[in-house]
TIRO-2110 file (N, C-alpha, C; in Angstrom, 1 decimal):
// TIRO-2110
-44.9, -179.3, 44.3, N, 1, A
-43.5, -179.5, 44.5, CA, 1, A
-42.8, -178.2, 44.8, C, 1, A
-42.1, -178.2, 45.8, N, 2, A
-41.4, -177.0, 46.3, CA, 2, A
-39.9, -177.0, 45.7, C, 2, A
-39.5, -175.9, 45.2, N, 3, A
-38.1, -175.7, 44.7, CA, 3, A
-37.2, -175.3, 45.8, C, 3, A
-36.0, -175.8, 45.8, N, 4, A
-35.0, -175.4, 46.8, CA, 4, A
-34.3, -174.2, 46.2, C, 4, A
-34.2, -173.2, 47.0, N, 5, A
-33.5, -172.0, 46.6, CA, 5, A
-32.1, -172.0, 47.2, C, 5, A
-31.1, -172.0, 46.3, N, 6, A
-29.7, -172.0, 46.8, CA, 6, A
-29.1, -170.6, 46.6, C, 6, A
-28.4, -170.2, 47.5, N, 7, A
-27.8, -168.9, 47.4, CA, 7, A
-26.3, -169.1, 47.2, C, 7, A
-25.7, -168.4, 46.3, N, 8, A
-24.3, -168.5, 46.1, CA, 8, A
-23.6, -167.7, 47.2, C, 8, A
-22.7, -168.4, 47.9, N, 9, A
-22.0, -167.9, 49.0, CA, 9, A
-20.8, -167.1, 48.5, C, 9, A
-20.6, -166.0, 49.0, N, 10, A
-19.4, -165.2, 48.6, CA, 10, A
-18.2, -165.8, 49.3, C, 10, A
-17.2, -166.1, 48.6, N, 11, A
-16.1, -166.8, 49.1, CA, 11, A
-15.0, -165.9, 49.6, C, 11, A
-14.9, -164.7, 48.9, N, 12, A
-13.9, -163.7, 49.3, CA, 12, A
-14.3, -162.9, 50.5, C, 12, A
-13.4, -162.8, 51.4, N, 13, A
-13.6, -162.0, 52.6, CA, 13, A
-13.2, -160.5, 52.2, C, 13, A
-13.6, -159.7, 53.1, N, 14, A
-13.2, -158.2, 52.9, CA, 14, A
-11.7, -158.0, 52.8, C, 14, A
-11.0, -158.7, 53.7, N, 15, A
-9.5, -158.6, 53.7, CA, 15, A
-8.9, -159.0, 52.3, C, 15, A
-9.4, -160.1, 51.8, N, 16, A
-8.8, -160.5, 50.5, CA, 16, A
-9.2, -159.6, 49.4, C, 16, A
-10.4, -159.1, 49.4, N, 17, A
-10.8, -158.1, 48.4, CA, 17, A
-10.0, -156.9, 48.5, C, 17, A
-9.8, -156.4, 49.7, N, 18, A
-9.0, -155.2, 49.9, CA, 18, A
-7.6, -155.4, 49.5, C, 18, A
-7.0, -156.6, 49.8, N, 19, A
-5.6, -156.8, 49.4, CA, 19, A
-5.5, -156.9, 47.9, C, 19, A
-6.5, -157.5, 47.2, N, 20, A
-6.4, -157.6, 45.7, CA, 20, A
-6.4, -156.2, 45.1, C, 20, A
-7.3, -155.3, 45.6, N, 21, A
-7.4, -154.0, 45.1, CA, 21, A
-6.1, -153.2, 45.4, C, 21, A
-5.6, -153.4, 46.6, N, 22, A
-4.4, -152.7, 47.0, CA, 22, A
-3.2, -153.1, 46.2, C, 22, A
-3.1, -154.4, 46.0, N, 23, A
-1.9, -155.0, 45.2, CA, 23, A
-1.9, -154.6, 43.7, C, 23, A
-3.1, -154.2, 43.2, N, 24, A
-3.2, -153.8, 41.8, CA, 24, A
-2.7, -152.4, 41.7, C, 24, A
-2.7, -151.6, 42.7, N, 25, A
-2.3, -150.2, 42.7, CA, 25, A
-0.8, -150.1, 43.0, C, 25, A
0.0, -149.9, 41.9, N, 26, A
1.5, -149.9, 42.0, CA, 26, A
2.0, -148.8, 42.9, C, 26, A
1.3, -147.6, 42.7, N, 27, A
1.8, -146.5, 43.5, CA, 27, A
1.6, -146.7, 45.0, C, 27, A
0.5, -147.3, 45.4, N, 28, A
0.2, -147.6, 46.8, CA, 28, A
1.3, -148.6, 47.3, C, 28, A
1.6, -149.6, 46.5, N, 29, A
2.6, -150.6, 46.9, CA, 29, A
4.0, -149.9, 47.1, C, 29, A
4.4, -149.1, 46.2, N, 30, A
5.7, -148.4, 46.3, CA, 30, A
5.7, -147.5, 47.5, C, 30, A
4.6, -146.8, 47.7, N, 31, A
4.5, -145.9, 48.9, CA, 31, A
4.6, -146.7, 50.2, C, 31, A
3.9, -147.8, 50.3, N, 32, A
3.9, -148.6, 51.5, CA, 32, A
5.3, -149.2, 51.7, C, 32, A
6.0, -149.6, 50.7, N, 33, A
7.4, -150.1, 50.8, CA, 33, A
8.3, -149.0, 51.4, C, 33, A
8.2, -147.8, 50.8, N, 34, A
9.0, -146.7, 51.3, CA, 34, A
8.7, -146.4, 52.8, C, 34, A
7.5, -146.4, 53.2, N, 35, A
7.1, -146.2, 54.6, CA, 35, A
7.7, -147.3, 55.5, C, 35, A
7.6, -148.5, 55.0, N, 36, A
8.1, -149.6, 55.8, CA, 36, A
9.6, -149.6, 56.0, C, 36, A
10.3, -149.1, 54.9, N, 37, A
11.8, -149.0, 55.0, CA, 37, A
12.1, -147.8, 55.9, C, 37, A
11.4, -146.8, 55.9, N, 38, A
11.6, -145.7, 56.9, CA, 38, A
11.4, -146.1, 58.3, C, 38, A
10.4, -146.9, 58.6, N, 39, A
10.1, -147.4, 59.9, CA, 39, A
11.2, -148.3, 60.3, C, 39, A
11.7, -149.2, 59.4, N, 40, A
12.8, -150.1, 59.8, CA, 40, A
14.1, -149.3, 60.0, C, 40, A
14.3, -148.3, 59.3, N, 41, A
15.5, -147.5, 59.5, CA, 41, A
15.5, -146.8, 60.9, C, 41, A
14.3, -146.3, 61.2, N, 42, A
14.1, -145.7, 62.5, CA, 42, A
14.3, -146.6, 63.7, C, 42, A
13.8, -147.8, 63.5, N, 43, A
14.0, -148.8, 64.6, CA, 43, A
15.4, -149.3, 64.7, C, 43, A
16.0, -149.5, 63.6, N, 44, A
17.4, -150.1, 63.5, CA, 44, A
18.5, -149.0, 63.5, C, 44, A
18.1, -147.7, 63.8, N, 45, A
19.1, -146.6, 63.7, CA, 45, A
20.4, -146.8, 64.5, C, 45, A
20.3, -147.3, 65.7, N, 46, A
21.6, -147.5, 66.4, CA, 46, A
22.5, -148.5, 65.8, C, 46, A
21.9, -149.5, 65.0, N, 47, A
22.8, -150.5, 64.3, CA, 47, A
23.3, -150.0, 63.0, C, 47, A
22.6, -149.1, 62.4, N, 48, A
22.9, -148.6, 61.0, CA, 48, A
24.0, -147.5, 61.1, C, 48, A
23.8, -146.5, 62.0, N, 49, A
24.6, -145.3, 62.1, CA, 49, A
25.9, -145.6, 62.8, C, 49, A
27.0, -145.0, 62.3, N, 50, A
28.3, -145.1, 62.9, CA, 50, A
28.6, -144.0, 63.9, C, 50, A
28.1, -142.8, 63.6, N, 51, A
28.4, -141.7, 64.4, CA, 51, A
27.2, -141.1, 65.2, C, 51, A
27.5, -140.5, 66.3, N, 52, A
26.4, -139.8, 67.1, CA, 52, A
25.9, -138.6, 66.3, C, 52, A
24.6, -138.4, 66.1, N, 53, A
24.1, -137.3, 65.3, CA, 53, A
24.3, -136.0, 65.9, C, 53, A
24.6, -135.9, 67.2, N, 54, A
24.7, -134.6, 67.9, CA, 54, A
26.1, -134.2, 68.3, C, 54, A
27.1, -135.0, 67.9, N, 55, A
28.5, -134.7, 68.2, CA, 55, A
29.2, -134.3, 66.9, C, 55, A
30.0, -133.2, 67.0, N, 56, A
30.7, -132.7, 65.9, CA, 56, A
31.9, -133.6, 65.6, C, 56, A
32.2, -133.9, 64.4, N, 57, A
33.3, -134.8, 64.0, CA, 57, A
34.6, -133.9, 63.9, C, 57, A
35.7, -134.5, 64.3, N, 58, A
36.9, -133.7, 64.2, CA, 58, A
37.9, -134.5, 63.4, C, 58, A
38.9, -133.8, 62.8, N, 59, A
40.0, -134.5, 62.1, CA, 59, A
41.1, -134.9, 63.0, C, 59, A
42.2, -135.3, 62.5, N, 60, A
43.4, -135.7, 63.3, CA, 60, A
44.0, -134.6, 64.1, C, 60, A
43.8, -133.4, 63.7, N, 61, A
44.4, -132.2, 64.4, CA, 61, A
43.4, -131.7, 65.4, C, 61, A
42.2, -132.2, 65.5, N, 62, A
41.2, -131.7, 66.4, CA, 62, A
40.3, -130.6, 65.9, C, 62, A
40.4, -130.3, 64.6, N, 63, A
39.6, -129.3, 64.0, CA, 63, A
38.3, -129.9, 63.6, C, 63, A
37.2, -129.1, 63.7, N, 64, A
35.8, -129.6, 63.3, CA, 64, A
35.7, -129.7, 61.8, C, 64, A
35.2, -130.8, 61.3, N, 65, A
35.0, -130.9, 59.9, CA, 65, A
33.7, -130.2, 59.4, C, 65, A
33.8, -129.0, 59.1, N, 66, A
32.6, -128.2, 58.7, CA, 66, A
32.4, -128.3, 57.2, C, 66, A
31.1, -128.7, 56.8, N, 67, A
30.7, -128.8, 55.4, CA, 67, A
31.7, -129.6, 54.6, C, 67, A
32.1, -130.7, 55.1, N, 68, A
33.1, -131.5, 54.4, CA, 68, A
32.3, -132.5, 53.5, C, 68, A
33.0, -132.9, 52.4, N, 69, A
32.4, -133.9, 51.5, CA, 69, A
32.5, -135.3, 52.1, C, 69, A
31.7, -136.2, 51.6, N, 70, A
31.8, -137.6, 52.1, CA, 70, A
33.2, -138.2, 52.0, C, 70, A
33.9, -138.0, 50.9, N, 71, A
35.2, -138.6, 50.8, CA, 71, A
36.2, -138.0, 51.8, C, 71, A
36.1, -136.7, 52.1, N, 72, A
37.0, -136.1, 53.0, CA, 72, A
36.7, -136.5, 54.5, C, 72, A
35.5, -136.6, 54.8, N, 73, A
35.1, -136.8, 56.2, CA, 73, A
34.9, -138.3, 56.6, C, 73, A
34.8, -139.1, 55.6, N, 74, A
34.7, -140.6, 55.8, CA, 74, A
33.2, -140.9, 56.2, C, 74, A
32.3, -140.1, 55.9, N, 75, A
30.9, -140.3, 56.2, CA, 75, A
30.1, -140.5, 54.8, C, 75, A
28.9, -141.0, 54.9, N, 76, A
28.1, -141.3, 53.7, CA, 76, A
27.7, -140.1, 53.0, C, 76, A
27.1, -139.1, 53.8, N, 77, A
26.6, -137.9, 53.2, CA, 77, A
27.4, -136.6, 53.5, C, 77, A
28.5, -136.8, 54.2, N, 78, A
29.3, -135.6, 54.5, CA, 78, A
28.8, -135.1, 55.9, C, 78, A
29.2, -133.8, 56.2, N, 79, A
28.9, -133.2, 57.4, CA, 79, A
28.2, -131.8, 57.2, C, 79, A
27.5, -131.3, 58.2, N, 80, A
26.8, -130.0, 58.1, CA, 80, A
27.8, -128.9, 58.5, C, 80, A
27.3, -127.7, 58.7, N, 81, A
28.1, -126.6, 59.0, CA, 81, A
28.7, -126.6, 60.5, C, 81, A
28.1, -127.5, 61.3, N, 82, A
28.7, -127.7, 62.7, CA, 82, A
29.5, -128.9, 62.8, C, 82, A
29.8, -129.6, 61.7, N, 83, A
30.6, -130.8, 61.7, CA, 83, A
29.9, -132.1, 62.1, C, 83, A
28.6, -132.1, 62.1, N, 84, A
27.8, -133.3, 62.5, CA, 84, A
27.6, -134.2, 61.3, C, 84, A
27.6, -135.5, 61.5, N, 85, A
27.3, -136.4, 60.4, CA, 85, A
25.9, -136.3, 59.8, C, 85, A
25.8, -136.0, 58.5, N, 86, A
24.5, -135.7, 57.9, CA, 86, A
23.7, -137.0, 57.8, C, 86, A
24.3, -138.1, 57.5, N, 87, A
23.6, -139.4, 57.4, CA, 87, A
23.0, -139.8, 58.7, C, 87, A
23.7, -139.7, 59.8, N, 88, A
23.2, -140.1, 61.1, CA, 88, A
22.0, -139.2, 61.5, C, 88, A
22.1, -137.9, 61.1, N, 89, A
21.0, -136.9, 61.5, CA, 89, A
19.8, -137.3, 60.7, C, 89, A
19.9, -137.7, 59.4, N, 90, A
18.8, -138.1, 58.6, CA, 90, A
18.1, -139.3, 59.1, C, 90, A
18.9, -140.3, 59.5, N, 91, A
18.3, -141.6, 60.0, CA, 91, A
17.6, -141.3, 61.3, C, 91, A
18.2, -140.5, 62.2, N, 92, A
17.6, -140.3, 63.5, CA, 92, A
16.4, -139.3, 63.5, C, 92, A
16.3, -138.6, 62.4, N, 93, A
15.2, -137.5, 62.3, CA, 93, A
13.9, -138.1, 62.0, C, 93, A
END
């Protein structure tokens, strides 16, 4: 009498095993979320940014807003020494 040998088939594919290991690593998940947010910001930069990153901002008198604070210049991160919007330069960089 011959015995039938049955092999247990592996049900998990490589991708599912890799995803399980990756999802358990919290630092890897946080890092990938940050990278995805940076990519999305780079793609959507023209929609997010209000000011041109290469043009100096001026006030009502036509003076360049050098090193101004966010409240004074009306920008999110203020301006640099040449009066350019810092937030738009960060997003476009």
